[in-house]
C-alpha positions as CSV (number, residue, x, y, z in Angstrom):
1,M,-46.3,-2.2,235.5
2,K,-48.7,0.0,233.4
3,S,-51.7,-1.2,231.8
4,S,-51.8,-1.9,227.9
5,K,-54.5,1.0,227.8
6,I,-51.9,3.4,229.4
7,R,-48.7,2.7,227.3
8,L,-50.9,2.5,224.0
9,G,-51.9,6.3,224.7
10,F,-48.4,6.8,225.6
11,R,-47.6,5.5,222.2
12,K,-50.5,7.6,220.2
13,K,-49.6,10.5,222.0
14,R,-45.8,10.0,220.6
15,I,-46.6,9.2,217.1
16,R,-49.2,12.0,216.7
17,S,-46.5,14.6,217.8
18,K,-44.4,13.8,214.9
19,V,-47.3,12.9,212.0
20,E,-49.3,15.5,210.8
21,G,-51.5,16.0,208.0
22,T,-51.3,19.2,205.5
23,T,-53.2,20.0,202.7
24,E,-50.6,18.4,200.4
25,R,-50.0,15.2,202.4
26,P,-53.0,15.0,204.8
27,R,-53.3,11.9,207.3
28,L,-54.9,8.7,207.5
29,N,-55.9,7.6,210.7
30,I,-57.8,4.5,211.7
31,K,-59.1,2.9,214.4
32,C,-59.4,-1.0,215.0
33,G,-62.0,-1.1,217.7
34,H,-63.6,-4.4,219.0
35,K,-66.4,-4.6,216.3
36,H,-65.4,-2.3,213.5
37,I,-62.1,-0.8,211.5
38,Y,-62.5,2.6,210.7
39,A,-60.2,4.8,208.4
40,Q,-60.1,8.5,208.0
41,V,-57.9,11.2,205.6
42,I,-57.6,13.9,208.2
43,D,-56.0,17.9,206.8
44,D,-55.1,19.1,210.1
45,S,-54.3,22.6,208.6
46,K,-57.8,23.2,207.8
47,G,-59.1,20.6,210.7
48,F,-61.5,18.7,207.9
49,T,-61.9,15.5,207.0
50,L,-61.7,14.8,203.3
51,A,-62.8,11.0,202.9
52,A,-63.8,8.2,205.4
53,A,-64.5,4.6,205.3
54,S,-65.3,1.5,207.8
55,T,-66.8,-1.7,208.0
56,L,-70.2,0.4,208.6
57,S,-69.9,1.8,205.6
58,A,-72.9,0.6,202.7
59,E,-70.1,-0.3,200.2
60,I,-68.8,-3.2,202.7
61,K,-71.7,-3.4,205.3
62,G,-73.7,-6.1,203.2
63,T,-70.5,-8.1,202.1
64,L,-68.5,-9.1,205.2
65,K,-69.2,-11.9,207.5
66,S,-67.1,-10.3,210.0
67,T,-66.2,-6.9,210.7
68,D,-63.3,-7.3,212.8
69,T,-61.0,-9.4,210.4
70,V,-57.9,-8.7,208.2
71,E,-59.9,-9.3,205.4
72,A,-62.6,-6.6,206.5
73,A,-59.4,-4.1,207.1
74,K,-58.5,-5.0,203.7
75,A,-62.1,-3.9,202.0
76,V,-61.6,-0.7,204.6
77,G,-58.6,-0.3,203.0
78,Q,-59.7,-0.7,199.1
79,L,-62.3,1.9,200.0
80,I,-60.4,4.2,201.3
81,A,-58.4,4.4,198.4
82,K,-61.2,4.2,196.4
83,K,-62.6,7.4,197.8
84,A,-59.8,9.2,198.1
85,V,-58.5,9.0,194.7
86,E,-61.8,10.2,193.4
87,K,-61.0,13.4,195.4
88,N,-57.4,13.8,193.8
89,I,-55.5,12.4,197.4
90,K,-52.6,10.2,196.3
91,K,-49.7,11.0,199.2
92,V,-50.9,10.8,202.4
93,V,-48.7,10.4,205.8
94,F,-49.8,7.2,207.9
95,D,-50.9,7.3,211.1
96,R,-51.8,3.9,212.8
97,A,-53.0,5.9,216.1
98,G,-50.6,3.5,218.4
99,K,-51.1,0.3,217.4
100,V,-48.6,-2.3,216.5
101,Y,-47.8,-2.5,212.6
102,T,-49.4,-5.8,212.2
103,G,-52.3,-8.1,211.3
104,K,-55.6,-5.9,210.9
105,V,-53.3,-2.6,210.1
106,K,-50.6,-3.9,208.0
107,A,-53.9,-5.4,205.8
108,L,-55.4,-2.1,205.5
109,A,-51.8,-0.1,204.7
110,D,-51.4,-2.4,202.0
111,E,-54.8,-2.3,200.4
112,A,-54.7,1.7,200.4
113,R,-51.3,1.6,199.0
114,A,-52.5,-1.3,196.1
115,G,-55.7,1.0,195.5
116,G,-53.0,3.9,194.7
117,L,-52.9,6.0,197.8
118,E,-48.8,6.7,198.5
119,F,-47.1,7.0,202.4
């Protein structure tokens, strides 16, 4: 039986083989660690990060009671949407990085959609 880290690696590799960010439609990548949540809007054709937000961002850092909850994911989703819309990015491709689309991942995606991103 394979460990959960190995299975996550397989899922991540399979998703990344199909999901690619372009200049017109960059990739919204997320990472949910044990302590913090990170989100980036990436243009894979040029290899640049266009916008980034996390629970370590100055706008969010002091306002959260805990940085690894669904509420924290919602705050990161709102912030990444705000930063992307400021840079005239409205359409993105969502890269869940092998994670299951529930909990923090779903909360971040829903708030990003509410903030003006389309995916």
